[in-house]
C-alpha positions as CSV (number, residue, x, y, z in Angstrom):
1,X,-8.6,86.6,-51.6
2,X,-10.4,85.5,-48.6
3,X,-10.3,82.7,-46.5
4,X,-12.2,80.3,-45.5
5,X,-13.3,80.0,-41.5
6,X,-13.9,76.7,-40.0
7,X,-17.4,75.1,-39.8
8,X,-18.5,74.8,-36.5
9,X,-20.0,71.0,-37.3
10,X,-15.9,70.6,-38.2
11,X,-14.9,72.4,-35.2
12,X,-17.4,70.3,-33.0
13,X,-16.1,67.0,-34.5
14,X,-12.4,68.0,-34.1
15,X,-13.0,69.3,-30.4
16,X,-14.8,65.5,-29.7
17,X,-11.7,63.6,-31.5
18,X,-9.1,65.2,-29.2
19,X,-11.5,64.8,-26.1
20,X,-11.2,60.7,-26.7
21,X,-7.8,60.6,-27.7
22,X,-7.4,62.2,-23.6
23,X,-9.9,60.0,-22.5
24,X,-8.4,56.5,-24.1
25,X,-4.7,57.8,-23.0
26,X,-5.5,58.7,-19.1
27,X,-7.0,54.4,-19.5
28,X,-4.8,52.9,-21.0
29,X,-1.6,54.7,-19.0
30,X,-2.5,52.7,-15.7
31,X,-3.0,49.8,-18.4
32,X,0.6,49.6,-19.5
33,X,2.0,50.6,-16.2
34,X,0.2,47.5,-14.5
35,X,1.3,45.1,-17.2
36,X,5.2,46.3,-17.3
37,X,5.5,46.3,-13.8
38,X,5.1,42.5,-12.5
39,X,5.5,43.7,-8.7
40,X,2.7,45.7,-8.7
41,X,0.1,43.3,-10.2
42,X,1.8,39.8,-10.4
43,X,-0.6,38.1,-12.1
44,X,-0.5,39.9,-15.2
45,X,2.8,41.0,-15.5
46,X,5.9,40.1,-17.6
47,X,8.2,38.3,-15.1
48,X,4.8,36.2,-13.8
49,X,4.3,35.2,-17.3
50,X,7.8,34.0,-18.3
51,X,7.8,32.3,-14.9
52,X,4.8,30.5,-16.1
53,X,6.3,29.5,-20.1
54,X,9.4,28.3,-17.8
55,X,8.0,26.5,-14.6
56,X,4.3,25.1,-15.7
57,X,2.0,24.4,-13.1
58,X,1.3,20.4,-13.6
59,X,-2.1,18.7,-14.6
60,X,-3.4,16.2,-12.6
61,X,-6.6,14.2,-14.7
62,X,-7.2,11.4,-12.4
63,X,-9.2,8.8,-14.7
64,X,-13.0,8.1,-13.5
65,X,-12.5,4.7,-13.6
66,X,-12.3,2.7,-10.4
67,X,-11.2,-0.6,-10.5
68,X,-11.5,-2.6,-6.8
69,X,-9.4,-5.7,-6.9
70,X,-10.1,-6.8,-3.3
71,X,-12.5,-6.5,0.0
72,X,-11.0,-7.6,3.0
73,X,-12.9,-7.2,6.6
74,X,-10.3,-6.6,8.9
75,X,-9.4,-6.9,13.0
76,X,-6.7,-5.9,13.4
77,X,-5.9,-4.1,16.8
78,X,-3.3,-1.7,16.2
79,X,-1.3,-1.0,19.4
80,X,2.3,0.0,18.8
81,X,3.6,2.9,16.5
82,X,7.1,3.9,15.6
83,X,7.7,7.3,13.5
84,X,11.7,7.0,12.2
85,X,14.3,8.9,10.3
86,X,16.5,7.1,8.3
87,X,19.4,9.3,6.2
88,X,19.8,7.3,2.8
89,X,22.5,7.2,0.4
90,X,22.0,6.1,-2.9
91,X,24.4,6.3,-5.8
92,X,25.7,4.9,-8.6
93,X,28.5,5.3,-11.2
94,X,31.5,5.7,-8.6
95,X,34.9,5.0,-10.5
96,X,37.0,6.6,-11.8
97,X,34.3,8.3,-14.0
98,X,32.1,9.7,-11.5
99,X,32.2,13.1,-13.0
100,X,30.8,11.7,-16.2
101,X,29.0,8.9,-15.7
102,X,28.7,9.0,-11.4
103,X,24.7,9.7,-9.8
104,X,25.1,9.9,-6.1
105,X,21.6,11.6,-3.9
106,X,21.6,11.9,0.0
107,X,17.7,11.0,0.8
108,X,16.3,11.7,4.8
109,X,13.0,9.8,4.9
110,X,10.6,10.7,7.7
111,X,8.6,6.9,8.2
112,X,5.5,4.8,10.1
113,X,5.6,1.5,11.4
114,X,2.6,0.4,12.0
115,X,2.0,-3.3,14.6
116,X,-0.6,-4.9,16.4
117,X,-2.9,-8.3,16.8
118,X,-4.6,-9.7,13.8
119,X,-8.3,-10.3,16.0
120,X,-9.3,-12.4,12.9
121,X,-6.6,-15.1,13.7
122,X,-8.5,-16.4,16.8
123,X,-10.9,-18.8,16.6
124,X,-13.3,-20.2,19.1
125,X,-11.3,-21.9,21.1
126,X,-8.7,-19.3,21.8
127,X,-11.0,-17.3,24.5
128,X,-11.8,-20.6,27.8
129,X,-14.6,-19.3,30.8
130,X,-13.5,-21.2,33.7
131,X,-15.4,-21.8,36.5
132,X,-13.6,-20.1,38.7
133,X,-14.7,-16.4,36.9
134,X,-11.3,-16.6,34.4
135,X,-10.8,-16.2,30.9
136,X,-7.8,-17.9,29.7
137,X,-6.8,-15.9,25.8
138,X,-4.8,-17.4,23.6
139,X,-3.6,-14.9,21.4
140,X,-1.9,-14.9,18.1
141,X,1.6,-13.6,17.5
142,X,1.7,-9.7,16.8
143,X,2.8,-8.5,13.5
144,X,3.7,-5.2,11.4
145,X,0.8,-4.3,10.0
146,X,1.7,-0.8,7.7
147,X,5.0,0.5,7.3
148,X,5.0,3.5,4.8
149,X,7.0,6.9,3.9
150,X,6.0,10.1,4.8
151,X,6.1,11.8,1.1
152,X,5.2,15.1,2.6
153,X,8.4,14.4,5.1
154,X,11.0,12.9,3.1
155,X,13.0,14.2,0.9
156,X,16.8,14.3,-1.3
157,X,18.8,16.4,0.8
158,X,21.3,16.6,-2.0
159,X,22.7,15.3,-4.8
160,X,25.0,15.1,-7.2
161,X,24.9,14.4,-10.7
162,X,27.6,13.4,-13.2
163,X,27.5,15.5,-16.6
164,X,25.5,11.6,-18.0
165,X,24.7,10.0,-15.1
166,X,21.5,11.1,-14.2
167,X,19.9,7.7,-13.1
168,X,15.8,7.8,-13.1
169,X,15.6,4.7,-10.5
170,X,17.5,6.1,-8.1
171,X,15.7,7.9,-5.6
172,X,12.8,4.9,-6.0
173,X,15.9,2.3,-5.6
174,X,16.8,4.8,-2.0
175,X,12.8,4.9,-1.0
176,X,13.0,1.3,-1.3
177,X,15.8,0.7,1.0
178,X,14.4,3.9,3.5
179,X,11.0,1.3,4.2
180,X,13.5,-1.8,4.5
181,X,15.6,0.2,7.3
182,X,12.7,2.2,8.7
183,X,11.0,-1.1,9.3
184,X,14.5,-3.2,9.9
185,X,14.7,-0.3,13.3
186,X,11.3,-1.0,14.6
187,X,11.9,-4.7,14.2
188,X,14.7,-4.1,16.7
189,X,14.1,-2.3,18.6
190,X,10.8,-4.1,19.9
191,X,8.0,-3.0,18.3
192,X,6.2,-6.8,17.9
193,X,6.9,-7.0,21.7
194,X,5.6,-3.8,22.4
195,X,2.7,-4.6,20.4
196,X,2.3,-7.9,22.2
197,X,2.4,-6.1,25.7
198,X,-0.3,-3.5,24.9
199,X,-2.6,-5.8,23.2
200,X,-2.4,-8.1,25.9
201,X,-3.4,-4.8,28.4
202,X,-5.6,-3.2,26.6
203,X,-8.0,-6.9,26.2
204,X,-6.8,-8.0,30.0
205,X,-9.1,-4.6,31.2
206,X,-12.0,-5.4,28.6
207,X,-12.5,-8.2,29.8
208,X,-12.1,-7.7,33.6
209,X,-14.6,-4.8,32.8
210,X,-17.0,-7.6,32.2
211,X,-16.7,-8.6,35.9
212,X,-13.9,-11.9,35.2
213,X,-11.8,-11.6,37.7
214,X,-8.4,-12.4,36.4
215,X,-7.1,-12.8,32.5
216,X,-4.6,-15.8,31.8
217,X,-2.7,-15.2,28.3
218,X,-1.4,-17.9,26.7
219,X,1.3,-17.8,23.5
220,X,-0.1,-19.5,20.9
221,X,1.6,-22.5,18.8
222,X,2.6,-22.3,15.7
223,X,1.2,-24.2,13.5
224,X,3.2,-27.2,12.7
225,X,4.6,-27.2,8.9
226,X,3.2,-30.0,7.0
227,X,4.7,-33.3,7.3
228,X,7.2,-34.4,4.2
229,X,6.5,-37.4,2.3
230,X,9.6,-40.0,2.5
231,X,11.1,-40.1,-1.1
232,X,13.1,-43.3,-2.7
233,X,15.7,-42.3,-5.0
234,X,16.2,-45.3,-7.7
235,X,19.5,-44.6,-9.8
236,X,18.6,-45.9,-13.2
237,X,21.7,-47.6,-15.3
238,X,21.7,-47.5,-18.9
239,X,20.9,-51.0,-20.3
240,X,24.3,-52.3,-22.1
């Protein structure tokens, strides 16, 4: 019985098949290794994919609509700035069941207080030039313009929450208290007095640069309250 030998065409097809299979293996092995090894290529590894699923990146989409409620011309002369750090403790449910309903956090607040003089409150009569080249200036009292927290530097240092005690508003309340405490600290340290002195020094140098001989500052008088109309109370007795 005679055996049939393979045709040259069949051998060529078989050879091309094995060559293609080898080329596919050469291309696929590095791709599989790169996919299995997240350290070599974190952007396509399993670890990065799991991290993206567990910690998705927030997506911020601002609305295209903008509503301007008010525009105002400002003539504020900012003459003092304080940068203050305060530690705020905020807590709720700190009783016998604190382990269950309690919530407590330490908030480290970094804030800024800016004060100065609002020159828009000055009228024409607040600047008087005398015949001997003196200038009498009545400045409005210094005031606080800005009290703000630095969100990049303010943070929750520690938080202890019970099993059911997470208070969603606790950090917001801590931030509000921090702004009040930062303002109070700046006021107690005399930011308004510093702002007033700096404003006078700045305006004095500016006026003297125009060739005047002396600048005299006069304290602004507060506006008196409106007069109170007399009220007569008549007690009505029921008619028998």
